[in-house]
N, C-alpha and C positions, 0 to 999 in steps of 0.2 A: 504494500500500500504506500503510495507516494503522498507525502504531506507537504504543505507550504506553511512555513512558520515565520511571521514577521517578529523580529526581536525588538525590544525597547530598551533604551538606555536607563541605567539606574539614575533616579532623580537627583542624587547628591553628586553625581559625576557626569555631567552632561558633555557631549562632544562639542567641539568647536566647528569643524568642517565636515564631519561625517553626518549625513542626513538620515541614513538608515542602514540596517543590516537585516537581511532576510535569508532564510535557509529553505532549500528544497531537499527533502530527505526521503529515502526509501530504506527504512531501518527494519531489519529482520534478523532472525537467528541464522546467520550465514553471511553471504556476500551482501553488504550494505553500501549505499552511496549517499553522501551528503554533499551538497553544493552550497557554500556560503557566499553571499554576494554583498559587497560593501558599496553603498552609494556615498561617494566622497573619497577623499584621499587619506588612506591609512598609511602609516609608516611600515613599509615591508622590509623585514630582515633580509640581509644578503643571502643568496642561495647557499645552502649548506648540504652536507651529506645527508641522505635520507636515513638518519639513524635515531635511535632512542636518545632523548636529551631531556634533562630535568629543567625545571623552572621556566618553561616556555611562556607561562602566563605573565611574566614580567614585561613582555612586549606584545605585539599583535599575535594573537593566538585564538584558534577556534576550538571549541570543546564540545564533548558529548558525555553526558552522565547517564548511566543505566542502573536502575535499582530493581532487582528482581523481587517479586512479592514473597512474603513469608519470612522476612528477616530484616535485619538492620544494615546488612552489607550492601555495598554498591561499587560501581566501577567508574573510573574517570579516564577519558581519552583526550589528549591534547594534540592539535595539529597546527604547525606554524607554516606560514606561506614560504618559509625558507626550505621546506620539505622535511624538517626535523619533526619528531613526534614523541609521544610518551603515552604509557598506559599504566594505570594503577588500580589496585584493589583496596577497599577499605572494609573493616569489620563492622564499623558503625560510624556515626557522624564524626568525620575527621579523626578517626581512631583506627590504629592498626594498618596504616598505609604501607604498601609494599608494591613492587613491580608486578604487573599482571603479564604473564606470558602471552605473547601475541605475535603472529606473523606480521612483518612490517606492513603498515598501510601504505597505499600509494597516495601521495599528496601532490596535486597538480595545480599550481597557480597559473591562471590565465586571465589577464586584464583585471577586471574588477571582481573576479571570482576565485575561489579555491575549491577544487573538487577533491573529495576524499573517498577512496574506496577502501573498505575495511571488512575483515571477516569477523563477525561476532558469534560464529558458531560455537565457540568454547564457553559461552556464558550459560548460566543456569536456565533451564526450561521454565515455563509458566508465564504469568503476566509480568510485564515490565512497566515501571514508571520511568519516564525519560525527561532529561533537561538538555536543551540545546542552547549553548551560550557562546559568547565571544568577548575577548578583551581587545580593544582597538586602541593602538597608540598612534597619535598624529605627529607630524614633523616637529611641532612646537613642544612636544612632550606631553600634551594632554592625553589622558587615558580615560576611556569610557568603558563601562561594563554593561554588556547587552544580554538580555535573557527574555524568554517568553513571559516570565513572571519573576518578581523580586520579593524577598522578605523585607519586613520593616528593618530599618537600621542600615548598617554598612553593607556593601555588596558582598554576597556570600553564596556562590553557586552550589555549595555543598548543602545548603539549607533545604529541607524537604519542600518548602514552598516553591522552589524552582522546578521540581519534578512534576510538571503539570500535564505532560503528554502521556497517554496511556496506550500501551501496545498489548492487545490481548494475547493469550496463549494461542498457539496455532491449533487448529482443529485436530482432535485426536491426541493432544498432549496432556 
């Protein structure tokens, strides 16, 4: 199922030149594709090796969070327009963080878009709650934090309030 998700900036960290961020996503248990589109000029990191890299969120970074039903654990995936990426597993809210084994996703920057192909087949079965987010850094250093929903207070993509998209369990699961 393909969905289109417009993201909104966190009200306490508005963008200066970026007018919008939207995502078209086909998220499933297996081969998934997300296309992030930025309307405006984001600061794009220099091309890098397509390898696992920590702290991508400090600059322009596109993210996907997946929380399977039936527990507190969740997964975080980061994709930089430089082609670097990261994948983490958490036992509970910001607790027990460790690398999530993952075949390297393909991150393809093209003009105002970043297309990500990722295999989510190793994640648990059942229903998922999903958050699609982005950190956008502009040339002047302004950072804005984009999500389909934001919790009260500071930007926090790990907060359950961000997990607003529901992906039902596949038929027969």
